[in-house]
C-alpha positions as CSV (number, residue, x, y, z in Angstrom):
1,M,136.7,107.0,57.1
2,R,137.9,104.5,54.4
3,I,134.6,102.6,54.7
4,L,132.5,105.8,54.3
5,K,134.6,106.8,51.3
6,W,134.1,103.3,49.8
7,L,130.4,103.5,50.3
8,R,130.1,106.9,48.8
9,T,131.9,105.7,45.7
10,I,129.6,102.7,45.3
11,A,126.5,104.8,45.8
12,A,127.6,107.4,43.3
13,G,127.9,104.6,40.7
14,G,124.3,103.6,41.4
15,I,125.2,100.0,42.3
16,L,124.5,100.0,46.1
17,S,122.7,96.7,46.6
18,L,120.2,96.0,49.4
19,S,122.7,93.7,51.1
20,L,125.0,96.7,51.7
21,V,122.4,99.0,53.1
22,P,123.0,98.2,56.8
23,Y,126.7,99.1,56.4
24,A,125.7,102.6,55.2
25,L,123.2,102.9,58.1
26,A,125.4,101.6,60.9
27,Q,127.5,104.4,62.3
28,G,128.4,105.5,65.8
29,V,129.8,103.3,68.6
30,V,131.2,99.8,68.1
31,G,130.6,97.0,70.6
32,K,133.4,94.5,70.1
33,P,136.3,92.9,72.1
34,Q,139.4,95.0,72.5
35,P,143.1,94.0,72.5
36,W,144.3,93.0,76.0
37,E,140.8,93.6,77.4
38,M,140.6,92.3,81.0
39,G,137.1,93.5,82.0
40,M,133.7,93.1,80.4
41,Q,132.9,94.8,77.2
42,R,131.4,98.3,77.5
43,S,127.6,98.4,78.1
44,F,125.2,99.6,75.4
45,S,122.0,98.3,76.9
46,P,120.0,98.4,80.2
47,I,120.5,94.7,80.6
48,K,124.2,95.0,80.5
49,D,124.1,97.9,82.9
50,R,122.4,95.7,85.5
51,I,124.9,92.9,84.9
52,I,127.7,95.3,85.6
53,E,126.0,96.5,88.8
54,L,125.6,92.9,90.0
55,H,129.2,92.2,89.1
56,D,130.5,95.2,91.0
57,L,128.4,94.2,94.1
58,V,129.7,90.6,94.1
59,L,133.3,91.9,93.5
60,A,133.0,94.2,96.5
61,I,131.7,91.4,98.7
62,I,134.4,89.0,97.5
63,T,137.1,91.6,98.2
64,V,135.9,92.3,101.7
65,I,135.8,88.5,102.5
66,T,139.2,88.0,101.0
67,L,140.8,90.8,103.0
68,F,139.0,89.6,106.2
69,V,140.2,86.0,105.8
70,A,143.7,87.1,104.9
71,A,143.8,89.3,108.1
72,L,142.6,86.4,110.2
73,L,145.3,84.1,108.8
74,V,148.0,86.7,109.5
75,W,146.6,87.2,113.0
76,V,146.5,83.5,113.7
77,M,150.1,83.0,112.5
78,V,151.3,85.8,114.7
79,R,149.2,85.2,117.8
80,Y,149.1,81.4,117.9
81,N,152.5,80.4,116.6
82,S,154.5,77.7,118.5
83,K,156.9,80.2,120.1
84,R,154.1,82.2,121.7
85,N,152.0,79.1,122.5
86,P,154.3,76.2,123.4
87,T,151.3,74.4,124.9
88,P,148.6,74.0,122.3
89,S,145.0,74.9,123.2
90,Q,142.6,72.0,124.0
91,T,139.5,73.9,122.8
92,S,137.2,71.6,120.9
93,H,134.4,74.0,119.9
94,N,132.9,77.4,120.3
95,T,129.2,77.8,120.0
96,V,129.2,81.5,119.2
97,L,131.7,81.1,116.5
98,E,130.0,78.1,114.9
99,I,126.7,79.9,114.8
100,A,128.4,83.0,113.4
101,W,130.2,81.2,110.5
102,T,127.0,79.5,109.6
103,V,124.6,82.5,109.8
104,V,127.0,85.1,108.2
105,P,127.6,83.2,105.0
106,V,123.9,82.5,104.6
107,L,123.2,86.3,104.9
108,I,125.9,87.0,102.3
109,L,124.3,84.5,99.9
110,V,120.9,86.1,100.4
111,I,122.4,89.5,99.7
112,I,123.8,88.1,96.4
113,A,120.8,86.0,95.6
114,I,118.2,88.8,95.7
115,P,119.7,91.0,92.9
116,S,120.7,87.8,91.0
117,F,117.1,86.6,90.8
118,R,115.9,90.1,89.9
119,L,118.4,90.3,87.0
120,I,117.3,86.8,85.8
121,Y,113.7,87.8,85.6
122,Y,114.5,91.2,84.2
123,Q,116.4,89.8,81.2
124,D,114.0,86.9,80.7
125,R,111.4,89.0,78.9
126,T,110.0,92.5,78.7
127,P,106.4,93.6,78.8
128,N,105.0,95.2,75.7
129,P,108.0,94.8,73.3
130,D,108.2,97.1,70.3
131,M,109.0,94.3,67.9
132,T,110.0,90.7,67.6
133,I,112.9,89.0,65.9
134,K,113.1,85.2,65.6
135,V,116.7,84.0,65.7
136,T,117.3,80.5,64.2
137,G,120.7,78.8,64.4
138,H,122.0,76.5,61.7
139,Q,125.2,74.8,61.0
140,W,126.7,77.3,60.6
141,Y,124.9,80.6,60.1
142,W,122.0,82.5,61.6
143,T,118.6,83.4,60.2
144,Y,116.8,86.5,61.5
145,S,113.0,86.6,60.9
146,Y,111.0,89.8,61.2
147,P,107.3,88.6,61.6
148,D,105.9,91.9,62.5
149,Q,107.9,94.0,60.0
150,G,106.7,92.3,56.8
151,N,107.5,88.7,57.6
152,F,110.8,88.5,55.8
153,D,114.0,86.5,56.7
154,V,117.7,87.6,56.6
155,D,120.4,84.9,56.4
156,S,123.6,85.9,58.1
157,H,126.9,84.2,57.1
158,Y,130.4,85.1,58.2
159,I,132.7,86.7,55.7
160,D,135.7,84.7,54.6
161,D,139.1,86.2,55.2
162,A,139.8,86.6,51.5
163,D,136.5,88.6,51.1
164,L,136.9,91.1,54.0
165,K,136.6,94.7,53.0
166,P,138.5,97.5,54.8
167,G,137.2,98.0,58.3
168,Q,135.5,94.7,58.6
169,L,136.6,92.5,61.5
170,R,137.9,89.0,60.9
171,L,135.6,86.3,62.2
172,L,133.1,88.9,63.3
173,A,131.9,90.6,60.2
174,V,128.9,89.1,58.3
175,D,127.3,89.6,54.9
176,S,123.8,90.4,56.3
177,P,123.6,91.7,59.9
178,M,120.6,91.9,62.2
179,V,119.2,95.4,62.0
180,I,117.3,96.9,64.9
181,P,116.0,100.4,65.8
182,V,117.8,102.2,68.6
183,G,116.0,102.7,71.8
184,K,113.3,100.1,71.1
185,K,112.7,96.9,73.1
186,V,113.2,94.0,70.8
187,R,111.9,90.6,71.8
188,I,114.3,87.8,70.7
189,L,113.0,84.2,70.2
190,T,115.8,81.7,69.7
191,T,115.6,78.2,68.2
192,S,117.6,75.9,66.1
193,T,117.2,73.5,63.1
194,D,120.0,71.1,63.9
195,V,122.1,71.2,67.1
196,I,122.3,73.5,70.1
197,H,123.7,76.9,69.4
198,S,124.0,80.0,71.6
199,F,123.1,83.6,70.7
200,F,125.5,85.8,72.7
201,V,126.1,89.5,72.3
202,P,128.3,90.7,75.2
203,S,127.8,94.5,74.8
204,F,124.0,93.9,75.2
205,G,124.3,91.4,78.0
206,V,122.3,88.9,76.0
207,Q,122.9,85.2,75.9
208,R,120.3,82.5,75.0
209,Y,120.6,78.9,73.8
210,A,119.1,78.0,70.5
211,I,117.7,74.5,71.0
212,P,116.0,72.3,68.3
213,G,112.3,72.0,69.0
214,R,112.2,74.8,71.6
215,T,111.7,78.5,71.4
216,I,113.4,80.5,74.2
217,E,112.7,84.2,74.8
218,T,114.8,87.1,75.8
219,W,115.1,90.7,74.8
220,L,117.5,93.5,74.0
221,E,117.6,97.2,73.6
222,A,120.4,99.3,72.1
223,D,120.8,102.7,73.7
224,K,123.1,104.0,71.0
225,I,123.4,103.9,67.3
226,G,126.3,101.6,66.2
227,T,127.5,98.1,65.4
228,F,127.7,95.4,68.0
229,Y,129.3,92.0,67.7
230,G,128.7,88.6,69.3
231,E,129.3,84.9,68.6
232,C,127.8,81.5,69.0
233,N,129.3,80.4,72.4
234,Q,128.0,76.9,72.4
235,I,130.3,74.4,70.6
236,C,128.1,73.3,67.6
237,G,130.4,71.6,65.2
238,Q,133.3,72.0,62.8
239,N,132.6,75.7,61.9
240,H,131.5,76.8,65.4
241,S,134.1,79.6,65.2
242,R,132.6,80.8,61.9
243,M,129.2,81.7,63.3
244,P,129.5,85.4,64.4
245,I,126.7,87.8,65.2
246,E,126.6,91.4,63.9
247,I,123.9,93.8,65.0
248,H,123.4,97.2,63.5
249,A,121.4,99.6,65.7
250,V,120.1,102.4,63.5
251,S,117.5,105.3,63.8
252,E,113.9,104.4,63.6
253,R,113.6,106.1,60.2
254,D,116.6,104.2,58.8
255,F,115.2,101.0,60.2
256,K,111.8,101.5,58.5
257,A,113.6,102.2,55.2
258,W,115.7,99.1,55.5
259,A,112.8,96.9,56.5
260,A,110.8,98.2,53.5
261,Q,113.6,97.3,51.1
262,E,114.0,93.8,52.6
263,K,110.3,93.2,52.4
264,K,110.3,94.3,48.8
265,A,113.3,92.1,48.0
266,A,111.6,89.1,49.7
267,A,108.4,89.6,47.7
268,S,110.4,89.8,44.5
269,A,112.2,86.6,45.3
270,S,109.0,84.8,46.1
271,V,107.5,85.8,42.8
272,A,110.6,84.9,40.8
273,Q,110.9,81.4,42.4
274,P,107.7,79.9,40.9
275,A,108.6,81.4,37.5
276,K,112.0,79.6,37.6
277,L,110.3,76.3,38.6
278,A,107.8,76.7,35.7
279,A,110.6,77.3,33.2
280,R,112.2,74.0,34.2
């Protein structure tokens, strides 16, 4: 509420800059880590939904295996202890058991592998994306390029502790977030200008390395309006921890208005730059 009151005050004064527009647009849910959180972050995308489904499947299989092995250990300790078996068995092998403990683990791995491969291919790319954003990692900030929305760039830097405004999260808030339309498939192309970075947004289930000289594809889709946070999760130098990701999912109408403003600002900057050089 304090953020909304602050924004209304600025807007009433007529000094709302373009860099603050995403904060006004981003409302709704917030995808971020929670205090004492033990599980995965809540899902806000179809990719994360499938990741959670695979996680639950593997967890169920692991639980059954653990309980089965624990029961076997207890049974062996009770049934084959030295008091009940003063003369140890001389059995050297059992063909049926050896076949079983080879075939059963293979079948379990196949059961796990099939949905794993399906998930890998699902999150790799999506047919007919609605838009494309190129994500470029730098030491230590991100650049988001919108080639099919007017071909403009947005540089995203973390906000220093001393400059945080009420409601902004330490080490997660940025000055210029990525803005996407809710419910649209967004193709993400990652690369880097210096070292290896990693574009990671847990609530979307998206993680891709940004490697110099390479362009790697993935995609995301926000199913709710809101703000979603991530971080570079590849150690990339001194300020690795100062490289957060903030994504605002807004309505299609608000996204088009934001993109038009950013395109206009980029055009004005490109016109002003030659004038400054000529004046020198």
